[in-house]
Structures are given as C-alpha cells and as structure tokens.
N, C-alpha and C positions, 0 to 999 in steps of 0.2 A: 622261907618267905611264907608268912602266915596266911593260910587259906587260899593263897593264889598259886596255882600250879603253873610252872614255866613250861612253855612249849618250846621244843627244840633243844632242850638240855638233855644231857646224857645222865645215866644213873650215878656217875661219880661226882656230878656237880661242877665239873670244870667246863670251860669254854662256854660261858654264858653270853657271848657276843651273838647278836641276832636272835636271842631268845625273847619271846614276848609272852606276857601274861595273858590269861583268858580275857580279862577286861579290855586290854589293849586290842586284842584280836577282835573282840566283840564290838568295840568302838569303831575299829577300822571297817569291819564288815557292815556295821550299822550305817556308817557314812557312805559306803559303796551302795548299800541297798537303798538308802535315802536318795542318793544320786540317780540310781536306776529308776526308782519310783518317780522322781521328779521328771526325768526324761520321758517316762511313759505318759505321765500326766500332760506334759507339754505336747507330746506327739498326739495324744487324744484330743487336746484342745485344737491343735492345728488341723487335725483330721475333721473335727466337727465344723470348724470354720470353712474348710474347703468343701465339705459336704453341703453346707448351706449355700455356699457360692455356686456349687454345681447345680443344686436344686433351683436356685433363682435363674441361673443361665438356662437350665432346661425349660423352665416355665416360659421364659422369654422366647426361646426357640420354638416352643410349642405354639405360642401366640403368633409368631411370625409364620409358622407353617400353616396355621389355620387361615391367616390372612391370604397367604399365597394360594391355598386351596380354594378359598372363596373367590379370589380373583380369577383363578383358572376356570372355575365353574361359570362365572359371569362371562368370561371370554368365550367359553365353549357355547353358551346359550346365544351370544351375539353372533358367533360364527355360524351356528345352525340357521339363525334368522337370515344372515347374509347369503348363505348357500341357497336357501329357499327363494330369496329375492333374485339371486343371479339366475336360477333355473327359470323363474317366471320371465325375466328380461330376455333370456336366450330364446324362450318359446315365442315371445312377442317379436323378437328380431326375425326369427325364422318365418313367422306369419307375414311380417312386413316385407321380407324378401320375396316371398311367394306372390304377394299382392303386387309388388313392384314389377316382378317378371311378367305377371298377367297384364298389367297396365302397359308395359313396354310393348308386349305383343299386340295388344289392342291398338296402341298408338301407331304401330307400324302398319297395321291393317287400315286404319283411318287415313294415314298418309298416302297409301297406295290408292285408296278410293278417291281421295281428294285430287291426287295427280291425274287419275283417270277422268274425273269429272271436268277438271280444267282442260284437259286435252280434247274432250268431246265438245266443250263449249267453243273452242277455237276453230273447230272444223266447219262451222257455219251450218252444220246439220243438213247439208244438201245430199240428196241421194238421187242418183241417176239410175233409173231402172229401164231395162230393155235397150239399152244403147248398144 
C-alpha cells in the first residue's frame, strides 16, 4: 500500500482484517476530537448561560434583601418610637393612679366631715350646763 502504513498488520502481511490506515485512524480520531470539542463548547455555552442566570437571580435577591433590611430598619425605628410613647403613657397612668388615690382619700375625709356636720345640725345645738 503506497505511502500508507497499515496499523494492526503483522510483518508477514497476512490477516489484514481490522487493520486501519493512518488516514482512517486520523479521521476517526479527528471526528472524536471534534465531537469532544463540540461537547466542551456546548458545556461552556450552557455554563455561561447558567452563570448569567445566577448573576441575575443574585442581583434580584440582593435587591430583595436590601428592601427587607430597609423595612426592618423602618420597623425598628417605629418600634423605638412606640416604646418611648408606651413608657410615657405608663408614667402618666401611674401619676393618674396616684392622683386618684389621693382624691379618693380626700373624698373619704370630706364625706366624714359632711356626715359629722349633718349630725351636729340635727342635734339642735342645745347644751345644758350644770344640770
């Protein structure tokens, strides 16, 4: 075979079944390499697409996280304001309770005095001395 060396043949030249020439092997290897190369390119393309999708999803998530963080900050500020107002209301309630207790005590005293005055008025204010 002129210029083409057979692979897989023995020195005696018999049993050429399964023997392939260098060009055939090169063509087969080239086809396999091309297939592998195409697979790698396809994988790279898919990887780039997935990477872009992941970046977009990450940006969306970051935006959502920022919104949640902002909401938390606003809620925290409102909560602090409410706590301050609650403390002020509790102090006012305590003051009002004390005032109420004082007024109840004064009212009880006034009631006793009124009852005493009414009783004195009914007695006709007569005093018998030296009897």
